[in-house]
C-alpha positions, -999 to +999 in steps of 0.1 A: -342+556+587-310+575+585-292+598+563-263+607+542-245+639+551-260+657+521-295+651+531-303+619+549-304+603+585-294+575+607-313+562+637-298+536+659-296+522+695-269+501+726-248+470+729-219+449+715-220+412+708-196+389+690-212+359+672-191+331+657-192+296+643-224+277+651-232+242+658-264+221+657-296+241+655-323+234+682-359+244+681-371+259+713-402+275+729-401+296+760-423+319+781-410+349+800-425+375+823-409+410+824-416+436+851-410+471+836-411+505+854-442+525+844-419+551+828-412+525+800-437+524+772-458+493+765-440+489+731-406+491+747-416+467+775-427+441+749-394+444+730-374+440+762-396+411+774-390+394+740-352+400+741-351+387+777-371+356+767-345+348+739-316+353+763-333+331+790-337+301+768-302+304+753-286+306+787-307+277+799-296+255+770-260+265+766-250+283+798-245+314+778-223+343+789-247+372+785-240+408+783-267+434+790-267+471+784-290+498+799-298+532+783-314+558+806-332+589+791-342+617+815-366+644+804-374+674+826-407+691+822-423+717+845-400+706+874-407+669+870-383+642+857-396+616+833-371+587+833-371+561+804-350+530+811-342+506+783-323+474+788-311+452+759-292+420+759-275+395+737-257+362+738-219+370+739-202+337+734-221+304+738-253+307+720-274+327+696-310+331+684-312+322+647-348+328+638-382+332+653-410+307+644-443+323+639-451+355+659-444+361+696-476+361+718-478+388+744-502+389+774-522+420+781-501+444+803-510+443+840-502+473+862-489+463+896-480+493+916-452+512+898-446+484+873-460+469+841-461+432+839-459+415+805-455+379+796-443+367+762-444+333+746-421+327+716-408+298+696-375+298+676-343+282+666-311+286+686-276+272+683-244+269+703-215+289+690-178+284+693-146+300+680-120+326+691-132+362+695-112+387+673-103+416+696-118+445+676-116+480+688-149+497+676-163+530+688-194+549+677-185+586+677-209+616+679-199+650+665-162+643+665-134+621+654-115+614+686-122+586+712-135+612+736-165+617+713-177+581+718-214+580+726-244+558+721-270+585+727-276+610+698-297+641+692-314+651+661-289+662+633-258+649+652-231+636+630-221+600+633-187+584+626-173+548+633-137+543+647-125+508+638-093+489+644-086+451+639-055+434+652-054+414+619-060+420+582-096+414+571-128+427+557-156+448+572-191+458+564-216+479+583-255+477+583-282+498+599-312+478+608-344+498+613-373+485+634-364+449+625-378+457+590-351+470+567-313+468+567-293+496+550-257+491+539-237+520+552-204+504+544-193+498+518-206+531+506-234+532+481-211+538+451-190+508+460-203+473+449-180+447+463-199+440+496-171+446+520-141+470+527-105+456+530-088+467+563-053+463+574-044+449+609-033+475+634-045+505+613-071+528+627-099+537+605-126+565+609-155+556+586-182+579+573-155+608+572-142+623+540-113+639+559-100+605+571-104+585+539-075+577+515-074+601+486-084+574+461-116+566+482-128+602+490-151+602+461-170+571+475-174+583+511-208+593+525-211+612+557-240+603+579-261+623+604-288+613+628-324+624+625-355+617+644-392+620+638-404+607+671-392+619+705-371+588+709-361+563+683-340+532+684-323+508+659-293+486+656-259+491+639-243+458+628-205+459+623-193+428+605-157+416+603-139+385+591-102+378+582-118+359+553-135+374+523-173+370+524-201+371+499-221+403+494-257+404+506-283+407+478-296+443+482-311+469+460-313+506+456-341+524+474-368+546+459-351+576+474-318+581+456-301+596+488-304+564+508-280+535+506-288+501+491-310+480+514-326+446+519-354+433+542-343+425+577-354+388+571-331+386+541-303+403+559-305+380+589-307+348+565-276+361+548-258+369+580-266+333+593-250+318+562-220+339+567-216+326+603-221+290+592-194+291+565-169+311+585-159+303+620-140+336+623-169+357+612-176+384+639-207+406+645-207+436+668-241+451+675-246+486+688-280+497+700-282+534+697-308+559+709-317+591+691-339+619+706-353+652+694 
């Protein structure tokens, strides 16, 4: 979940990936064994194992350039340090995971010394991607508007802003994906209905900030802040850009009027895949953010 700066949150979590025009789709199946430190929870170890399995088969088929990002959380209690290490990855240029067929199958975790060993088997559809990367300058900001406030680790009630600059004119949209279940549209704002925001090349934007919005748009702006029910929570922020106009996702208002419009993760991903298929210049940047109490 997440909120509008009047009374609702945003949970997220770490990494950036550009996905462009796709080619032929290929059905694949793979098995991957992940060795996680004992400080990583079983749930997190399973998530990482699944992500690594996807990366492994993409790289094997297409020779993908892969980017990985690690988030480390240290908690001190009674003189002892508890270290949580999370590693996430994504295909950066040559391939992408389109969808999962069925459900991943995980082995029972095995403790081996200071490590947890988990094996995952998964089937899915992948495809090679081509196209030129648009050099977007995007920064997630915590409790401030300048670049020095760039951060991917938030604490409860921290404000969140998004700095965005494109070298060319185009359209942008921002979605918050929670637990691979629901996707909330943070931009355009809830009162806007066109599905994307027009941006000018070379102009720096600070989204989710009333102060930085043009006077004619101030009435639309929502300011968001991060909240957290668990000790540590993670989700994904999708920043979408294209120099070409794209069709709005079919979303709907939530039961809570303070939350933005949303759609299921499956519907969001299906819509996103269609956008990529139709537009070789369609870019996706994914930020995996961590929020703690």
